[in-house]
N, CA, C and O atoms as a CHARMM CRD file, in Angstrom:
* protein
*
  300
    1    1 MET  N    -11.32900 -24.38900 -14.03000 PROA 1      0.00000
    2    1 MET  CA   -10.73900 -26.09100 -13.51500 PROA 1      0.00000
    3    1 MET  C    -10.97000 -25.98300 -11.66800 PROA 1      0.00000
    4    1 MET  O    -10.94100 -25.12200 -10.78900 PROA 1      0.00000
    5    2 ALA  N    -11.22300 -27.58600 -11.82200 PROA 2      0.00000
    6    2 ALA  CA   -11.47900 -27.62900 -10.32300 PROA 2      0.00000
    7    2 ALA  C     -9.98100 -27.35200  -9.56900 PROA 2      0.00000
    8    2 ALA  O     -8.89600 -27.63000 -10.08100 PROA 2      0.00000
    9    3 ASP  N    -10.16600 -26.78300  -8.32500 PROA 3      0.00000
   10    3 ASP  CA    -8.92400 -27.24500  -7.49800 PROA 3      0.00000
   11    3 ASP  C     -8.68800 -28.29700  -6.33000 PROA 3      0.00000
   12    3 ASP  O     -9.47000 -28.44500  -5.39100 PROA 3      0.00000
   13    4 ASN  N     -7.78500 -28.84000  -6.46700 PROA 4      0.00000
   14    4 ASN  CA    -7.85900 -30.19600  -5.79400 PROA 4      0.00000
   15    4 ASN  C     -6.65100 -30.03000  -4.62300 PROA 4      0.00000
   16    4 ASN  O     -6.10600 -31.00300  -4.10200 PROA 4      0.00000
   17    5 THR  N     -6.46700 -29.21900  -4.43900 PROA 5      0.00000
   18    5 THR  CA    -5.29300 -28.95900  -2.89600 PROA 5      0.00000
   19    5 THR  C     -6.26700 -29.65200  -2.01400 PROA 5      0.00000
   20    5 THR  O     -7.46600 -29.90000  -2.14300 PROA 5      0.00000
   21    6 PRO  N     -5.23700 -29.93300  -0.90900 PROA 6      0.00000
   22    6 PRO  CA    -6.01500 -30.35900   0.53000 PROA 6      0.00000
   23    6 PRO  C     -6.54000 -29.19700   0.87200 PROA 6      0.00000
   24    6 PRO  O     -5.91200 -28.26500   0.37000 PROA 6      0.00000
   25    7 ALA  N     -7.53500 -28.83700   1.59400 PROA 7      0.00000
   26    7 ALA  CA    -8.32000 -28.37000   2.30200 PROA 7      0.00000
   27    7 ALA  C     -8.22600 -28.11800   3.87200 PROA 7      0.00000
   28    7 ALA  O     -8.31400 -27.03700   4.45400 PROA 7      0.00000
   29    8 GLY  N     -8.02500 -29.39300   4.41400 PROA 8      0.00000
   30    8 GLY  CA    -8.28200 -29.31700   5.93200 PROA 8      0.00000
   31    8 GLY  C     -6.98600 -28.92400   6.66900 PROA 8      0.00000
   32    8 GLY  O     -5.99000 -28.48800   6.09200 PROA 8      0.00000
   33    9 PRO  N     -7.09500 -29.12500   8.04000 PROA 9      0.00000
   34    9 PRO  CA    -5.97100 -28.53800   8.40900 PROA 9      0.00000
   35    9 PRO  C     -5.04900 -29.89400   8.53900 PROA 9      0.00000
   36    9 PRO  O     -3.85100 -29.70800   8.75400 PROA 9      0.00000
   37   10 VAL  N     -5.53800 -31.27800   8.42000 PROA 10     0.00000
   38   10 VAL  CA    -4.78900 -32.10700   8.82400 PROA 10     0.00000
   39   10 VAL  C     -4.07300 -32.71100   7.65800 PROA 10     0.00000
   40   10 VAL  O     -2.98100 -33.27500   7.73000 PROA 10     0.00000
   41   11 GLU  N     -4.86400 -32.52600   6.46700 PROA 11     0.00000
   42   11 GLU  CA    -4.46900 -32.57200   5.27700 PROA 11     0.00000
   43   11 GLU  C     -3.20300 -31.41800   5.26200 PROA 11     0.00000
   44   11 GLU  O     -2.23000 -31.91400   4.69500 PROA 11     0.00000
   45   12 LEU  N     -2.98300 -30.23800   5.65200 PROA 12     0.00000
   46   12 LEU  CA    -2.27200 -29.79000   5.67200 PROA 12     0.00000
   47   12 LEU  C     -0.76700 -29.08900   6.50400 PROA 12     0.00000
   48   12 LEU  O      0.03800 -28.17800   6.31500 PROA 12     0.00000
   49   13 GLY  N     -1.15000 -30.66000   7.93800 PROA 13     0.00000
   50   13 GLY  CA    -0.22700 -30.65800   8.75200 PROA 13     0.00000
   51   13 GLY  C      0.16600 -29.36800   9.53900 PROA 13     0.00000
   52   13 GLY  O      1.21600 -28.89600   9.97400 PROA 13     0.00000
   53   14 ALA  N     -1.40600 -28.94200   9.52300 PROA 14     0.00000
   54   14 ALA  CA    -1.58600 -27.81800  10.83300 PROA 14     0.00000
   55   14 ALA  C     -1.64600 -28.45900  12.50800 PROA 14     0.00000
   56   14 ALA  O     -2.34600 -29.45700  12.67800 PROA 14     0.00000
   57   15 GLN  N     -1.29300 -28.17600  13.08100 PROA 15     0.00000
   58   15 GLN  CA    -1.29800 -28.69500  14.68000 PROA 15     0.00000
   59   15 GLN  C     -2.98400 -28.51200  15.04900 PROA 15     0.00000
   60   15 GLN  O     -3.82100 -27.65200  14.77400 PROA 15     0.00000
   61   16 MET  N     -3.00300 -29.88200  15.87200 PROA 16     0.00000
   62   16 MET  CA    -4.32800 -29.58700  16.49000 PROA 16     0.00000
   63   16 MET  C     -4.63800 -29.64200  17.54300 PROA 16     0.00000
   64   16 MET  O     -3.73600 -30.18100  18.18500 PROA 16     0.00000
   65   17 ASP  N     -5.77000 -29.27600  18.38000 PROA 17     0.00000
   66   17 ASP  CA    -5.99300 -28.17400  19.73000 PROA 17     0.00000
   67   17 ASP  C     -6.25700 -29.09900  20.02700 PROA 17     0.00000
   68   17 ASP  O     -7.40300 -29.44800  19.74500 PROA 17     0.00000
   69   18 TYR  N     -5.22100 -30.22100  20.89800 PROA 18     0.00000
   70   18 TYR  CA    -5.69500 -31.57500  21.84100 PROA 18     0.00000
   71   18 TYR  C     -6.39100 -31.13300  23.04100 PROA 18     0.00000
   72   18 TYR  O     -7.39100 -31.72100  23.45400 PROA 18     0.00000
   73   19 ALA  N     -5.83800 -30.01000  23.66900 PROA 19     0.00000
   74   19 ALA  CA    -6.68200 -29.42600  24.84300 PROA 19     0.00000
   75   19 ALA  C     -8.06500 -29.24900  24.28700 PROA 19     0.00000
   76   19 ALA  O     -8.76500 -30.15000  24.75000 PROA 19     0.00000
   77   20 GLU  N     -8.51000 -28.74200  23.77100 PROA 20     0.00000
   78   20 GLU  CA    -9.94000 -28.54600  23.34300 PROA 20     0.00000
   79   20 GLU  C    -10.41900 -29.41700  22.59800 PROA 20     0.00000
   80   20 GLU  O    -11.53600 -29.11400  22.18100 PROA 20     0.00000
   81   21 HSD  N    -10.03200 -30.38200  22.25500 PROA 21     0.00000
   82   21 HSD  CA   -10.29000 -31.37500  22.01000 PROA 21     0.00000
   83   21 HSD  C    -11.10600 -32.59400  23.15200 PROA 21     0.00000
   84   21 HSD  O    -12.06000 -33.37200  23.16200 PROA 21     0.00000
   85   22 ASP  N     -9.97100 -32.10900  24.04900 PROA 22     0.00000
   86   22 ASP  CA   -10.24000 -33.04400  25.38700 PROA 22     0.00000
   87   22 ASP  C    -11.62000 -32.29800  26.27100 PROA 22     0.00000
   88   22 ASP  O    -12.49100 -32.98400  26.80500 PROA 22     0.00000
   89   23 LYS  N    -11.61100 -31.38200  26.28500 PROA 23     0.00000
   90   23 LYS  CA   -12.68100 -30.52500  26.93300 PROA 23     0.00000
   91   23 LYS  C    -13.57700 -30.71900  26.42400 PROA 23     0.00000
   92   23 LYS  O    -14.57600 -30.53300  27.11800 PROA 23     0.00000
   93   24 THR  N    -13.80800 -31.15100  25.09700 PROA 24     0.00000
   94   24 THR  CA   -14.96900 -31.08100  24.72300 PROA 24     0.00000
   95   24 THR  C    -15.81700 -32.41000  24.25000 PROA 24     0.00000
   96   24 THR  O    -16.97800 -32.67900  23.94200 PROA 24     0.00000
   97   25 TYR  N    -14.51300 -33.10500  24.38000 PROA 25     0.00000
   98   25 TYR  CA   -15.12400 -34.59900  24.61300 PROA 25     0.00000
   99   25 TYR  C    -14.99400 -35.42500  26.38200 PROA 25     0.00000
  100   25 TYR  O    -15.24400 -36.62100  26.53500 PROA 25     0.00000
  101   26 HSD  N    -14.71200 -34.81600  27.14900 PROA 26     0.00000
  102   26 HSD  CA   -15.53300 -34.81800  28.39100 PROA 26     0.00000
  103   26 HSD  C    -16.13800 -34.33400  28.91700 PROA 26     0.00000
  104   26 HSD  O    -16.39400 -34.75200  30.04600 PROA 26     0.00000
  105   27 LEU  N    -16.81800 -33.00800  28.36600 PROA 27     0.00000
  106   27 LEU  CA   -18.38900 -32.53900  28.52000 PROA 27     0.00000
  107   27 LEU  C    -18.98300 -33.29300  28.17200 PROA 27     0.00000
  108   27 LEU  O    -19.81700 -33.80700  28.91800 PROA 27     0.00000
  109   28 PHE  N    -18.80300 -33.74000  26.74100 PROA 28     0.00000
  110   28 PHE  CA   -20.02400 -34.51300  26.00000 PROA 28     0.00000
  111   28 PHE  C    -20.02700 -35.70600  26.67900 PROA 28     0.00000
  112   28 PHE  O    -21.14700 -36.21300  26.74100 PROA 28     0.00000
  113   29 MET  N    -19.05500 -36.38500  27.26100 PROA 29     0.00000
  114   29 MET  CA   -19.31600 -37.36300  28.06900 PROA 29     0.00000
  115   29 MET  C    -20.37800 -37.12300  29.57800 PROA 29     0.00000
  116   29 MET  O    -21.44000 -37.58400  29.99900 PROA 29     0.00000
  117   30 THR  N    -19.76000 -36.52400  29.84600 PROA 30     0.00000
  118   30 THR  CA   -20.32100 -36.25000  30.93600 PROA 30     0.00000
  119   30 THR  C    -21.92800 -35.57900  31.12100 PROA 30     0.00000
  120   30 THR  O    -22.52300 -35.75500  32.18400 PROA 30     0.00000
  121   31 LEU  N    -22.53300 -34.83300  30.03700 PROA 31     0.00000
  122   31 LEU  CA   -23.55600 -34.09300  29.51900 PROA 31     0.00000
  123   31 LEU  C    -24.30800 -36.07100  28.97700 PROA 31     0.00000
  124   31 LEU  O    -25.42100 -36.47600  29.31200 PROA 31     0.00000
  125   32 ALA  N    -23.63800 -36.59900  28.42600 PROA 32     0.00000
  126   32 ALA  CA   -24.68900 -37.96500  28.14500 PROA 32     0.00000
  127   32 ALA  C    -24.63200 -38.99600  29.17300 PROA 32     0.00000
  128   32 ALA  O    -25.40300 -39.95500  29.13800 PROA 32     0.00000
  129   33 LYS  N    -23.31300 -38.77000  30.55200 PROA 33     0.00000
  130   33 LYS  CA   -23.65000 -39.59900  31.83800 PROA 33     0.00000
  131   33 LYS  C    -24.96100 -39.13900  32.47300 PROA 33     0.00000
  132   33 LYS  O    -25.81200 -39.96500  32.80300 PROA 33     0.00000
  133   34 PHE  N    -25.10300 -38.02200  32.62100 PROA 34     0.00000
  134   34 PHE  CA   -26.09100 -37.38000  33.39100 PROA 34     0.00000
  135   34 PHE  C    -27.24800 -36.94300  33.13400 PROA 34     0.00000
  136   34 PHE  O    -28.08600 -36.46000  33.89600 PROA 34     0.00000
  137   35 GLY  N    -27.29400 -37.25200  31.26500 PROA 35     0.00000
  138   35 GLY  CA   -28.79000 -37.19700  30.83900 PROA 35     0.00000
  139   35 GLY  C    -29.11500 -38.42900  31.05700 PROA 35     0.00000
  140   35 GLY  O    -30.15500 -38.74500  31.63400 PROA 35     0.00000
  141   36 SER  N    -28.30000 -39.21200  30.64000 PROA 36     0.00000
  142   36 SER  CA   -28.87300 -40.65400  30.63700 PROA 36     0.00000
  143   36 SER  C    -29.68700 -41.18600  32.41200 PROA 36     0.00000
  144   36 SER  O    -30.75800 -41.72800  32.68600 PROA 36     0.00000
  145   37 LEU  N    -28.86100 -40.83200  33.02100 PROA 37     0.00000
  146   37 LEU  CA   -29.79900 -40.67400  34.50200 PROA 37     0.00000
  147   37 LEU  C    -30.55200 -39.79600  34.74700 PROA 37     0.00000
  148   37 LEU  O    -30.72400 -39.77100  35.96500 PROA 37     0.00000
  149   38 VAL  N    -31.33400 -38.74200  34.05300 PROA 38     0.00000
  150   38 VAL  CA   -32.61600 -38.18700  34.06500 PROA 38     0.00000
  151   38 VAL  C    -33.42400 -38.60400  33.67900 PROA 38     0.00000
  152   38 VAL  O    -34.51500 -38.66200  34.24600 PROA 38     0.00000
  153   39 VAL  N    -33.11800 -39.10500  32.40200 PROA 39     0.00000
  154   39 VAL  CA   -33.89700 -40.06800  31.28400 PROA 39     0.00000
  155   39 VAL  C    -34.35600 -41.24000  32.19800 PROA 39     0.00000
  156   39 VAL  O    -35.53100 -41.60600  32.16000 PROA 39     0.00000
  157   40 ALA  N    -33.49500 -41.80300  32.97800 PROA 40     0.00000
  158   40 ALA  CA   -33.93100 -42.91300  33.57800 PROA 40     0.00000
  159   40 ALA  C    -34.96700 -42.72500  35.10500 PROA 40     0.00000
  160   40 ALA  O    -36.01300 -43.27300  35.45100 PROA 40     0.00000
  161   41 ALA  N    -34.19700 -41.81700  35.67100 PROA 41     0.00000
  162   41 ALA  CA   -35.23500 -41.46800  36.76900 PROA 41     0.00000
  163   41 ALA  C    -36.42800 -41.06100  36.15500 PROA 41     0.00000
  164   41 ALA  O    -37.35600 -41.81800  36.43900 PROA 41     0.00000
  165   42 ILE  N    -36.74000 -40.11100  35.39700 PROA 42     0.00000
  166   42 ILE  CA   -37.91900 -40.04500  34.52900 PROA 42     0.00000
  167   42 ILE  C    -39.01400 -41.13600  34.31600 PROA 42     0.00000
  168   42 ILE  O    -40.22000 -41.17800  34.55900 PROA 42     0.00000
  169   43 LEU  N    -38.10300 -42.01500  33.75600 PROA 43     0.00000
  170   43 LEU  CA   -39.01500 -43.38000  33.42500 PROA 43     0.00000
  171   43 LEU  C    -39.64400 -43.98900  34.47600 PROA 43     0.00000
  172   43 LEU  O    -40.84300 -44.24100  34.59900 PROA 43     0.00000
  173   44 LEU  N    -38.22900 -44.32500  35.64300 PROA 44     0.00000
  174   44 LEU  CA   -38.85800 -45.04900  36.95300 PROA 44     0.00000
  175   44 LEU  C    -39.83900 -44.28100  37.60200 PROA 44     0.00000
  176   44 LEU  O    -40.85600 -44.79700  38.06600 PROA 44     0.00000
  177   45 SER  N    -39.59600 -43.08400  37.66200 PROA 45     0.00000
  178   45 SER  CA   -40.87800 -42.28200  38.17800 PROA 45     0.00000
  179   45 SER  C    -42.54300 -41.99000  37.35400 PROA 45     0.00000
  180   45 SER  O    -43.69900 -41.65400  37.61200 PROA 45     0.00000
  181   46 MET  N    -41.94900 -42.26000  36.60800 PROA 46     0.00000
  182   46 MET  CA   -43.42500 -42.69000  35.56500 PROA 46     0.00000
  183   46 MET  C    -44.04100 -44.03700  35.66700 PROA 46     0.00000
  184   46 MET  O    -45.21600 -44.24900  35.36800 PROA 46     0.00000
  185   47 ALA  N    -43.24200 -44.91200  36.08100 PROA 47     0.00000
  186   47 ALA  CA   -43.48300 -46.40200  36.02500 PROA 47     0.00000
  187   47 ALA  C    -44.05500 -46.64100  37.55800 PROA 47     0.00000
  188   47 ALA  O    -45.10500 -47.23400  37.80400 PROA 47     0.00000
  189   48 PHE  N    -43.21900 -46.10100  38.48100 PROA 48     0.00000
  190   48 PHE  CA   -44.25400 -45.74300  39.97900 PROA 48     0.00000
  191   48 PHE  C    -45.75400 -44.76600  40.38400 PROA 48     0.00000
  192   48 PHE  O    -46.62000 -44.72100  41.25800 PROA 48     0.00000
  193   49 LEU  N    -45.40800 -44.14100  39.24400 PROA 49     0.00000
  194   49 LEU  CA   -46.46800 -43.35400  39.38300 PROA 49     0.00000
  195   49 LEU  C    -47.79500 -44.09900  38.48800 PROA 49     0.00000
  196   49 LEU  O    -48.84700 -43.99100  39.11900 PROA 49     0.00000
  197   50 PHE  N    -47.94500 -44.81200  37.18400 PROA 50     0.00000
  198   50 PHE  CA   -48.83400 -45.46100  36.40100 PROA 50     0.00000
  199   50 PHE  C    -48.82900 -47.18200  36.87900 PROA 50     0.00000
  200   50 PHE  O    -49.86200 -47.85000  36.88000 PROA 50     0.00000
  201   51 VAL  N    -48.31600 -47.38900  37.02800 PROA 51     0.00000
  202   51 VAL  CA   -47.96800 -48.41000  37.39900 PROA 51     0.00000
  203   51 VAL  C    -48.11600 -49.46300  38.85500 PROA 51     0.00000
  204   51 VAL  O    -48.44800 -50.63400  39.04100 PROA 51     0.00000
  205   52 ALA  N    -47.74900 -48.52500  39.56500 PROA 52     0.00000
  206   52 ALA  CA   -47.42300 -48.93000  41.34700 PROA 52     0.00000
  207   52 ALA  C    -48.96300 -47.94300  42.04200 PROA 52     0.00000
  208   52 ALA  O    -49.25700 -47.84900  43.23400 PROA 52     0.00000
  209   53 HSD  N    -49.53600 -47.47200  41.14400 PROA 53     0.00000
  210   53 HSD  CA   -50.24600 -46.02600  41.74900 PROA 53     0.00000
  211   53 HSD  C    -49.49600 -45.28800  42.90900 PROA 53     0.00000
  212   53 HSD  O    -49.94900 -44.84200  43.96400 PROA 53     0.00000
  213   54 GLY  N    -48.71200 -45.28700  42.60600 PROA 54     0.00000
  214   54 GLY  CA   -48.03600 -44.36400  44.23400 PROA 54     0.00000
  215   54 GLY  C    -48.13800 -43.04500  44.31600 PROA 54     0.00000
  216   54 GLY  O    -47.65100 -42.47200  45.29100 PROA 54     0.00000
  217   55 GLY  N    -48.81200 -42.30900  43.26800 PROA 55     0.00000
  218   55 GLY  CA   -49.17000 -41.10600  43.47000 PROA 55     0.00000
  219   55 GLY  C    -48.14600 -39.98600  43.00900 PROA 55     0.00000
  220   55 GLY  O    -46.92100 -40.04700  43.10900 PROA 55     0.00000
  221   56 ILE  N    -48.79400 -39.10000  42.55800 PROA 56     0.00000
  222   56 ILE  CA   -48.04100 -37.88600  42.46700 PROA 56     0.00000
  223   56 ILE  C    -46.58300 -37.49400  43.26000 PROA 56     0.00000
  224   56 ILE  O    -45.41500 -37.68300  42.92100 PROA 56     0.00000
  225   57 PHE  N    -47.05100 -37.00000  44.20800 PROA 57     0.00000
  226   57 PHE  CA   -46.32700 -36.48900  45.37400 PROA 57     0.00000
  227   57 PHE  C    -44.94900 -37.65400  45.44200 PROA 57     0.00000
  228   57 PHE  O    -43.79700 -37.39400  45.09400 PROA 57     0.00000
  229   58 ALA  N    -45.33800 -38.67800  45.86900 PROA 58     0.00000
  230   58 ALA  CA   -44.12000 -40.05700  45.51700 PROA 58     0.00000
  231   58 ALA  C    -43.41500 -40.40400  44.51200 PROA 58     0.00000
  232   58 ALA  O    -42.28400 -40.89100  44.51400 PROA 58     0.00000
  233   59 SER  N    -44.22900 -40.09700  43.46000 PROA 59     0.00000
  234   59 SER  CA   -43.06800 -40.13700  42.07000 PROA 59     0.00000
  235   59 SER  C    -42.22600 -38.87300  41.73400 PROA 59     0.00000
  236   59 SER  O    -41.53900 -38.69500  40.72800 PROA 59     0.00000
  237   60 ILE  N    -42.47400 -37.80700  43.06500 PROA 60     0.00000
  238   60 ILE  CA   -41.91200 -36.35000  42.43400 PROA 60     0.00000
  239   60 ILE  C    -40.51100 -36.79600  43.49300 PROA 60     0.00000
  240   60 ILE  O    -39.31800 -36.68100  43.21300 PROA 60     0.00000
  241   61 VAL  N    -41.06100 -37.26900  44.62800 PROA 61     0.00000
  242   61 VAL  CA   -39.76000 -37.96800  45.65700 PROA 61     0.00000
  243   61 VAL  C    -39.10400 -38.84800  44.87500 PROA 61     0.00000
  244   61 VAL  O    -38.09600 -38.38500  44.34000 PROA 61     0.00000
  245   62 LEU  N    -39.36900 -39.99700  44.63700 PROA 62     0.00000
  246   62 LEU  CA   -38.62500 -40.87300  44.17800 PROA 62     0.00000
  247   62 LEU  C    -37.72200 -40.07400  43.09900 PROA 62     0.00000
  248   62 LEU  O    -36.53500 -39.99000  43.41500 PROA 62     0.00000
  249   63 PHE  N    -38.02500 -39.59000  42.11300 PROA 63     0.00000
  250   63 PHE  CA   -37.28900 -38.67300  41.00000 PROA 63     0.00000
  251   63 PHE  C    -36.33900 -37.85800  41.49500 PROA 63     0.00000
  252   63 PHE  O    -35.17300 -37.92200  41.10300 PROA 63     0.00000
  253   64 ILE  N    -36.69900 -37.12300  42.28600 PROA 64     0.00000
  254   64 ILE  CA   -35.21600 -36.13100  43.21900 PROA 64     0.00000
  255   64 ILE  C    -34.33600 -37.31900  43.94300 PROA 64     0.00000
  256   64 ILE  O    -33.12500 -37.49300  43.81100 PROA 64     0.00000
  257   65 LEU  N    -35.04000 -37.91400  44.55800 PROA 65     0.00000
  258   65 LEU  CA   -34.05300 -39.46900  45.14200 PROA 65     0.00000
  259   65 LEU  C    -33.06300 -39.85400  43.80700 PROA 65     0.00000
  260   65 LEU  O    -31.94000 -39.35900  43.71200 PROA 65     0.00000
  261   66 ILE  N    -33.46800 -40.55100  43.05000 PROA 66     0.00000
  262   66 ILE  CA   -33.05400 -41.27300  42.00300 PROA 66     0.00000
  263   66 ILE  C    -31.72000 -40.31000  41.49200 PROA 66     0.00000
  264   66 ILE  O    -30.59200 -40.80300  41.48500 PROA 66     0.00000
  265   67 CYS  N    -31.90700 -39.21000  41.16200 PROA 67     0.00000
  266   67 CYS  CA   -31.44800 -38.13000  40.65200 PROA 67     0.00000
  267   67 CYS  C    -30.29200 -37.64000  41.86100 PROA 67     0.00000
  268   67 CYS  O    -29.37900 -36.93600  41.43000 PROA 67     0.00000
  269   68 VAL  N    -30.28000 -37.85700  42.84600 PROA 68     0.00000
  270   68 VAL  CA   -29.33600 -37.39800  44.10700 PROA 68     0.00000
  271   68 VAL  C    -28.50100 -38.67700  44.14300 PROA 68     0.00000
  272   68 VAL  O    -27.28400 -38.57600  43.98500 PROA 68     0.00000
  273   69 VAL  N    -28.97000 -39.67500  44.30600 PROA 69     0.00000
  274   69 VAL  CA   -28.07500 -40.92700  44.43000 PROA 69     0.00000
  275   69 VAL  C    -27.14900 -41.29800  43.54700 PROA 69     0.00000
  276   69 VAL  O    -26.01200 -41.72700  43.74300 PROA 69     0.00000
  277   70 GLY  N    -28.08200 -40.97800  41.96600 PROA 70     0.00000
  278   70 GLY  CA   -27.02500 -41.42300  40.94700 PROA 70     0.00000
  279   70 GLY  C    -26.48200 -39.88600  40.31100 PROA 70     0.00000
  280   70 GLY  O    -26.41300 -39.85200  39.08200 PROA 70     0.00000
  281   71 TYR  N    -26.14400 -38.78000  40.96500 PROA 71     0.00000
  282   71 TYR  CA   -25.04200 -37.98400  41.27800 PROA 71     0.00000
  283   71 TYR  C    -24.03500 -38.50300  41.87300 PROA 71     0.00000
  284   71 TYR  O    -22.95900 -38.70200  41.30800 PROA 71     0.00000
  285   72 PHE  N    -24.25100 -38.74800  42.95200 PROA 72     0.00000
  286   72 PHE  CA   -23.35700 -39.40700  43.79000 PROA 72     0.00000
  287   72 PHE  C    -22.40600 -40.44700  43.35400 PROA 72     0.00000
  288   72 PHE  O    -21.20900 -40.48600  43.64000 PROA 72     0.00000
  289   73 LEU  N    -23.24700 -41.51200  42.43100 PROA 73     0.00000
  290   73 LEU  CA   -22.56000 -42.46700  41.89700 PROA 73     0.00000
  291   73 LEU  C    -21.72600 -42.23500  40.96800 PROA 73     0.00000
  292   73 LEU  O    -20.71400 -42.90100  40.74700 PROA 73     0.00000
  293   74 LEU  N    -22.11100 -41.24600  40.34600 PROA 74     0.00000
  294   74 LEU  CA   -21.66500 -41.21100  38.63700 PROA 74     0.00000
  295   74 LEU  C    -20.38300 -40.00800  38.70300 PROA 74     0.00000
  296   74 LEU  O    -19.54400 -39.90300  37.80700 PROA 74     0.00000
  297   75 ARG  N    -20.42000 -39.01000  40.12700 PROA 75     0.00000
  298   75 ARG  CA   -19.25500 -38.07600  40.22500 PROA 75     0.00000
  299   75 ARG  C    -18.02600 -39.11100  39.75300 PROA 75     0.00000
  300   75 ARG  O    -16.86400 -38.70700  39.70000 PROA 75     0.00000
């Protein structure tokens, strides 16, 4: 016969580890925030390279500049 008893910790009334949940949430939000910054910096640098014909060196400098400014704005 099938066992229909609850199997999860919430159903059994176990205590949740809220500190670990909070750390995981903040880590995810930080990675999402800075990951979005890097993707935006890559896209803007590529647009500068291919559309504005700025050159590879100028695009790399622009990428680094966007990442540094974005880091200080998003902290």
